[in-house]
Every structure is written in C-alpha cells, then in structure tokens.
C-alpha positions as CSV (number, residue, x, y, z in Angstrom):
1,M,20.2,12.7,12.2
2,N,21.7,16.2,12.6
3,G,19.0,18.1,10.5
4,S,19.2,15.6,7.7
5,I,16.2,13.8,6.4
6,C,15.9,10.2,7.5
7,A,12.6,8.3,6.8
8,N,11.1,4.9,7.3
9,L,8.8,3.9,4.5
10,Y,5.7,1.9,5.5
11,G,3.4,0.5,2.9
12,D,2.7,-2.2,0.4
13,S,4.2,-3.2,-3.0
14,L,4.0,0.4,-4.2
15,L,6.6,1.5,-1.7
16,R,8.6,-1.7,-2.5
17,F,8.8,-0.2,-6.0
18,T,7.5,-3.4,-7.3
19,V,7.1,-3.9,-11.1
20,L,6.3,-6.8,-13.4
21,D,9.4,-8.0,-15.2
22,E,9.5,-9.3,-18.8
23,A,8.7,-12.8,-17.5
24,G,5.6,-11.6,-15.7
25,R,7.1,-12.0,-12.3
26,Y,7.1,-9.3,-9.6
27,R,10.4,-7.7,-8.9
28,S,11.3,-5.0,-6.3
29,L,13.4,-2.0,-7.3
30,S,13.5,-0.8,-3.7
31,A,17.3,-1.1,-3.3
32,A,18.1,0.8,-6.4
33,F,15.5,3.6,-5.7
34,L,16.7,4.0,-2.1
35,S,20.3,4.2,-3.2
36,R,19.4,6.9,-5.7
37,L,17.4,8.8,-3.1
38,S,20.5,8.9,-0.9
39,E,23.0,9.8,-3.6
40,R,20.9,12.5,-5.3
41,F,19.2,14.1,-2.3
42,G,21.0,12.9,0.8
43,I,17.9,11.3,2.1
44,C,18.4,8.3,4.3
45,A,15.4,5.9,3.8
46,V,14.7,2.5,5.2
47,S,12.0,0.4,3.5
48,R,9.6,-1.2,5.9
49,A,7.1,-1.9,3.1
50,H,5.9,-5.3,2.2
51,F,4.1,-6.8,-0.8
52,G,0.4,-7.4,-0.1
53,Y,0.3,-5.5,3.2
54,T,-3.0,-3.9,4.3
55,V,-3.1,-1.2,6.9
56,D,-3.8,-3.8,9.6
57,R,-0.6,-5.7,8.9
58,G,1.2,-2.3,8.7
59,R,-0.2,-1.4,12.1
60,R,1.3,-4.5,13.6
61,L,4.7,-3.8,12.0
62,L,4.7,-0.2,13.2
63,D,3.7,-1.3,16.7
64,R,6.7,-3.6,16.8
65,D,9.0,-0.9,15.4
66,L,7.8,1.6,18.0
67,R,9.0,-0.5,20.9
68,A,12.5,1.0,20.2
69,P,13.5,4.4,18.8
70,L,12.9,4.4,15.1
71,G,16.0,6.4,14.2
72,C,14.2,8.6,11.7
73,N,12.6,11.9,11.7
74,Y,9.9,11.1,9.1
75,A,7.7,8.1,8.3
76,L,5.9,7.7,5.0
77,L,2.6,5.8,5.3
78,E,1.2,4.4,2.1
79,Y,-1.6,1.9,2.4
80,G,-5.0,1.4,0.7
81,G,-4.4,-0.6,-2.5
82,N,-4.7,-4.0,-0.9
83,D,-7.2,-2.6,1.6
84,C,-9.8,-1.6,-1.0
85,D,-9.3,-4.9,-3.0
86,H,-12.1,-7.4,-3.1
87,D,-12.4,-11.2,-3.5
88,W,-13.0,-10.9,-7.2
89,K,-13.9,-14.6,-7.7
90,A,-16.6,-14.2,-5.0
91,V,-17.8,-11.0,-6.7
92,A,-17.9,-12.8,-10.1
93,A,-19.8,-15.7,-8.6
94,A,-22.5,-13.5,-7.1
95,P,-22.5,-10.1,-8.8
96,E,-25.9,-9.2,-7.3
97,A,-24.7,-9.7,-3.7
98,L,-23.1,-7.2,-1.4
99,H,-19.3,-7.4,-1.3
100,T,-17.0,-5.5,1.1
101,P,-13.3,-4.7,0.6
102,K,-10.6,-6.3,2.6
103,T,-10.6,-3.4,5.0
104,P,-13.8,-1.4,5.5
105,L,-13.3,2.4,5.1
106,P,-14.0,3.3,8.7
107,D,-11.5,0.7,10.0
108,F,-8.9,1.9,7.4
109,T,-9.2,5.6,8.4
110,K,-9.2,4.8,12.2
111,T,-6.1,2.6,11.8
112,L,-4.2,4.9,9.6
113,G,-5.0,7.9,11.8
114,G,-3.8,6.0,14.8
115,M,-0.6,5.1,13.1
116,A,0.0,8.8,12.3
117,D,-0.8,9.8,15.9
118,D,1.6,7.2,17.4
119,L,4.4,8.3,15.1
120,A,3.9,12.0,16.1
121,A,3.8,11.0,19.8
122,A,7.2,9.3,19.2
123,G,8.6,12.5,17.7
124,V,8.5,11.2,14.1
125,R,6.6,13.3,11.5
126,P,4.1,11.2,9.6
127,V,3.7,11.8,5.9
128,L,0.6,10.3,4.3
129,M,0.8,9.2,0.7
130,T,-2.2,8.6,-1.5
131,L,-2.3,6.0,-4.3
132,P,-1.7,6.9,-7.9
133,P,-4.7,6.6,-10.2
134,I,-5.5,3.1,-11.4
135,D,-5.9,2.2,-15.1
136,A,-9.4,0.7,-14.6
137,E,-9.5,-1.2,-17.9
138,R,-6.1,-2.8,-17.4
139,Y,-7.1,-3.7,-13.8
140,L,-10.3,-5.3,-14.9
141,A,-8.4,-7.3,-17.5
142,F,-5.9,-8.4,-14.8
143,I,-8.8,-9.6,-12.6
144,G,-10.0,-11.7,-15.5
145,R,-6.6,-13.2,-16.1
146,C,-6.5,-14.1,-12.4
147,G,-9.6,-16.4,-12.8
148,A,-12.6,-14.2,-12.1
149,D,-15.2,-13.6,-14.8
150,A,-14.5,-10.0,-15.8
151,R,-18.0,-9.5,-17.3
152,A,-19.6,-10.6,-14.0
153,V,-17.3,-8.3,-12.1
154,L,-18.2,-5.5,-14.4
155,R,-21.9,-6.2,-13.8
156,W,-21.3,-5.8,-10.1
157,L,-19.3,-2.6,-10.6
158,G,-21.8,-1.1,-13.0
159,D,-19.0,0.7,-14.9
160,V,-15.4,0.0,-15.5
161,Q,-14.4,3.3,-13.9
162,M,-16.0,2.5,-10.5
C-alpha cells in the first residue's frame, strides 16, 4: 500500500453505483466508477457491495473477508437503505397495524458499530457513509408501481415525507 489509499467498499446497490437504464433494468456502473477513481485520484478500490444487502448480510461478508488480511487501509461502510425498507404490500394491506423495518434500528446500529470496531482492530480505518436524501414522492410512486396500494401506504405513513 506504501502510503497510497486502498479501500474496500461494503454496502448495497448505492455502492454498486446501480442505476435504472432506459429499459427499466438495473445496471451497475461500478467498474467504470472504480476505474475513474483509480485514474483520477490514484485510489485503489475494491467493490464488496451487493444489490439488496442489509447490514446483516454485509456483516457476514465482512466476517468472511476478515479471515485473511484485507489488503486495504480503508473500508467504506454504506448500509441502511434496504435495512429501513418495509414490506409495503403488508403495510398497504393493514395500514393501521404496527410494521417494522427489515432491520430494527438498535440491531442496525449494533451491527454497523461492530463492523467498524472489527475493521479498526484489523488495522483498517472504517469510513461510515450515510445515505443521500430520498425523493419521497418518487419513492411512494415506485412502491405503488411494485404492487402496493400507495394511498394505503400513505395512510400508514401519515405524510409522504415520513
């Protein structure tokens, strides 16, 4: 590593640089982004991000990776988007009921904190990344297109910005 920056990227589709193409299919721009990162800034980065991952799945991946030297001096951790997601069809079917996200917040913070601690213990500097803001109206429309009654989901939320 010789003073250079080398990083492993752990996360979900956000760190896979996933976009919807013109045909409405998911496409990863990871290879192009990582190549540019190397060319422009001399940063070596290895993507360990996976579409749909929650912090629990990321934890299992990191545990496997930590069995051997990681070969990096930084690790970017980006989780939360899938963790805070709900079963929107179940929410729409019973908007008056209590619904919990895929990963409860106390579990999320404990797992993510443990990942950061384990990276630091392995001599790797953890870098925590937060999610970008969501366009709530577009996301609610997306939920509706995926088969959940958006009006019922909105009744559960109370406000589109929740």
